[in-house]
N, C-alpha and C positions, 0 to 999 in steps of 0.2 A: 067717533072722532070725525069732524068735518074734513072733506077732501077737496082739493083744488078742482077736481072734475065736477063738483057740485055747484060751482059758481062761475059766472061769466067774468071776462077780464075787466070790463068797465066797473062792474060791481066790486070785484076784488080790489082793484086799484084805488077805489074811493074809500076803502076801509082804513082805519088807523092801524099802525103796526101791532098794537095789542090785540085788535080784533082779527088781524090776519093770522095770528099765531096758531090757532087751532087747525087751520088749513095746511100748515107747514110741518106739523109734527110727524115724527117717524113712527109708524104703527108698531115697529119692533124695538123702538129705542127708549121706551119708558119715560116719555116726556121730552126727550132730546129732539132737535130738528131733523127733518129729512132734507129740506132745502135750508141752508143757512144764508139768510138775506139781510138781517138787521139785528142790532143788539137787543132789542126788546123781546126776542125769542128766548132769552136765557134768564131764568130766575136763579136765586142763590143756590138752590139744590143742584141745578144743572151745572152751574159754575164750579161748585165744590166737587162734583163727580168728574168733570173734565180735568180739573187740576190734579185730582187723585190719580186719574188714568195717565196723565202726562208724567207724573212722578213715577208711576209703575213702569211705563215704557222706558223712561230715562234709566231706571235702575236695571231693568232686564238687559238693556243695550250695553251695559258696562262690560259684560263678558262676551267672548267670542261665541260661546254656545247660545247665550241669550239673544245676541244680535242675529244669529242665523235662524233662531226660532221666530223672531219678529219678521224676518224676511219671508217666511212662509205663511204668515197669517193672512195676507191679502195678495199672495202671488198669483191668484186667479183673477185679479181685478186690474182694470186699466183706467187711467185718468187723463183727461185732456186739459192742459193748461192753456187757456184761451185768453191771452193778455193783449188787448188792443190799445193799452195805455202803457207808457214806459214804466219799467219796474226792474229792480235788481233784487233787493232784499225780499220782497213779498213773493216774487217768482221763485227765487232760489230756496226760500224757506219752505214753500209748499212742495217744491220738487224734492228737497231733502226729506221732508216728512213722508212723501210717497215712497222714496227709496228705502227708508227705515222699515216700512211695512211690506216691502217687496212688490209694490205696485208698479206696473209698466206704465210709462208716461209718453205722451206726445205733446207737441206744443205749437201754437201759432203766437208769435210775439209782435206781429206787425200786420195790420189788416191789408197792407199792400202786397203781402205775400200769400194772401188767401183769395178765395173766389169773390169775396166782398169787393175787391178791387175791380172786378168785372161787373159789379152791380148786383151780386147776390144779396138777398135780404138776410138780416140777422137770424130770422126764424129758420130760413133754409140752411144757413151755416150750422146752427145749433142742432137741427135735426140730422144733418150730415154727421156731426161729431158723435151724436148719440148712437149712430149706427155702429161705430167702432169702439166706443168707450163706455165705461160704467159710471163715470162721474165727470162733471165739467167744473173746473175751477176757473172762474172768469173775473177779469178786471177790465173795466171800461170807463171812458170819460163821460159816457152817456147816462144821464139820470134815469133811474128806474129800470134799466135794461135787464139786470139780473132777475128782478121780480117778474118781468114780462116773459123772459125766457123760461123761468121756472114754471109759470102757468102754462106756457105752450107745451113744454115737455110732459107735464103732468096730464095733459089732455091729448097726448100722442100715443101711438102704439108701443112706444118704448120709453116709458118714464124713467129717468135717472136723476139723481140729486145734483143740484147746483150749489156750489159754495161761492159766495160773493167775496172776492178779494179786493174790493174797492169799486164803488159805483158812483161816478160823478162826484158832486160835492156832498152827497147824501150820507153814506155810511161806509164803514170799513170794519165789519164785525169781527173778523179773525184777528185784526190788529188789536182790537179792544180786548179780545180773549187773552192775547199774550201780555197785554198791559196788566190785566187783572192777575194773571199768573205771576208776573213779576212782582206785583204788590204783595200777593199771598206769600211768595217765597221770601221776600225782603222782610216781612213782618211776622213770619210764622212763629218765631220764638220771642216775639215782642208784643204779644197781645192781639195780633191780627189786624185786619183793615178797619173793623168797627171803631168809630170814634176818631178817625184820622181826619186831617185837613189836607186836601189835594188842591194844588194851585196849577191852573193851566195858563200858559203865557205864549203870546205870539199871534199868529193869524187864526183867531178863533172863529171868525166869520165863515171862512171857507175850508177849515180843517175838518175833514170827515172823521179823522181819528178822535178828535176832541168830542164831537157829537156822540160817537159810539161809546167811548169810555165813560162819558158823563152819564149816559143811560145805565150802563152796567153798574156804576158805583151806587146807584139808587137802591140796589139790592142789599146793601150793607147798612148797618144801623149807625145813625148819627154821624155820617160822613159829611163834612163841610166842604163845599167846593168854592174856590176863589178863581175869578177870571180876570186876568191882567192883560191888557192890550191897548193899542192906540184906538181912539174912538171909531175910526173907520173899519177896524178889524175886530171889534168887540164881539162877544158871544151873541149869536142870533136869537131872535125872539122866541123861536119854537123851542129851543133848549131851555131858556129861562121859564117859559110857560110850563114845560113838562116838569121841571124841578119844583116850581111853585105849586103845581097841582098835587104833587106827591108829598108836599110839606118838607122838602129837603132844604137844609140851610145852605145858602149861597151868598156870595158877595161879589160885586163888580168893583175892581180897583184899578188905579193907574200907576201904582208904585210896586215894581217887582221886589225891591229891597224890603219894603214893609211886609209884603206877602211871604217872602222867603223866611222871615223871622218866625212866623207862626205855622209854617208848613211842615208836614211829614213827608210829602212828595211834591216836587216841582216838575211839572210836565211841560217841557219847552217844545215849541214847534217853529218851523221855518215859515217865511212868507210864501204863500201859495200863488206866486205871480203867473203861473201857467193858466190861471183862470182870469187874468186881466182882460177886460173887454177892449181896452185901448193899450197899445204898446207903451210900456214904461209907467203905467198907471200906479203900480205899487211902489215904484222907486220914489215917488213924490211924498210918500208917507214917512213921517219921522219915527223910526223904530229904534233910535239910539238908546232909549231908556228901557228897552225890553230885551236886553241881552244878559246872559248869565256868565259872570266872570269871577275874578279873584275876590272882589268885594262881596258879591252875593255868596260865594263859597264860604267866606268867613262868617257870614250871618246865618248859615244853614245849621240846623240842629245836628248834634253829633250822630244821632241815629236816623236822620232823615235821608232821603234819596233824591237823585236827579234822574229824570227820564226824558226820552226823546224818541219819537217813532222813526226818525231818520228818513231821508238824508238831511244833514245839517249844512248850514253855511257858516255864519259867524255868530249865531244866537247862543251857542255855548262855546266859550273859549277853550282852546286845547289844554290850557293849564289845569282844567278840571278833570281831564281824562283819567289820570292815575289816582285820583282820590277814591277811596273805597266806597264813597257814597254815590259815585257815578255808576248808574245801572244800565246805561243805554247799550253797552256792548253785550252784557248778559241778557238784557231785554231782547236783543236780536236773536240770540241763541234759544231763549225761552220760546220764541215763536215757532221754531222747528218742532219742539216737543208738544206744545199745546195743539198745533195743527195736526200732528200725527194722532193725537188723542181724538180730536174732532173727526178726522177721517175714519179712524177705526170705529168710533161710536156710530157714525153715520151708516156704516155698513153692518152694524149690529154685532161688533166684536168686542165691546167693552167688557162684558163678563168673561169672555174667553181669556183675555189678556190679564184681567185682574186676578183670576183664579188659577193661572198657569203655575207650574212648579218652579219657575226660575226666580 
């Protein structure tokens, strides 16, 4: 297996995500990642293993005895949650996942409270964290930072894994994992994900969750993807090119109602105005036809689902919240379980948990 120590940063950075994958695999993980940086690291077999592990952790945790067992699995490990971009769900989900496994955690949630405020480089900060912790879970507004830090640590005296909890406008792989896990659980008794139609609606241009989930869905057979957004926020060319290259069926539409009628899952997203280059730029875009409300709910198939990575604004009306097809609250809880599975697998404890007596 190729190692990150065998390649320079500039050479590694220039590779496609698919070409980077061999450099990031866990030598003890049977094809699972060591550093989790982007969605293209996961094939269908890896996704199915992680979903199965998440289900197992979920089941074991139902009893007091099982929960105490899980808390001892990784009680000897420590994780640093390094979040230099605002977050509540992603931060708390990873924190809860660590707590389920007994991992001791530390956190920095604002660069102004770290030595970076004094001018310390990202590299020095990461090396500092690696002195105290066994894993770094990081979220950053800076594009490509998680990859650069993974390369830096792999070439240091203390290499530890990095989990990308959101990197710029690029990717959000652990969100995509929980999205897939939600789809798997929603359709597990209805034929699975194969052959489904998934509609993405909202800010598709800047939504890293959309990019990551779109990639993961290509691991399933005959999944059709529909992209609904104002022209200014429509799905970016790199996503379209990746789907076309893989022969995936997709369609760009401007009617949420029409897409809803044919969808098995509608994945709504908010306007990502934190990326505006000029203040108020996004507010000038007409998004009034890209909101999910009572009319869309009436058009949704009886066994279809509504998803959202959250937080939301007004793109899903609150009248949808108590409909059994609204999965966004369950989706959030699913994140805790699949992230616990990923963390356990990263440390090489997949088999231990799957074969335990609980």
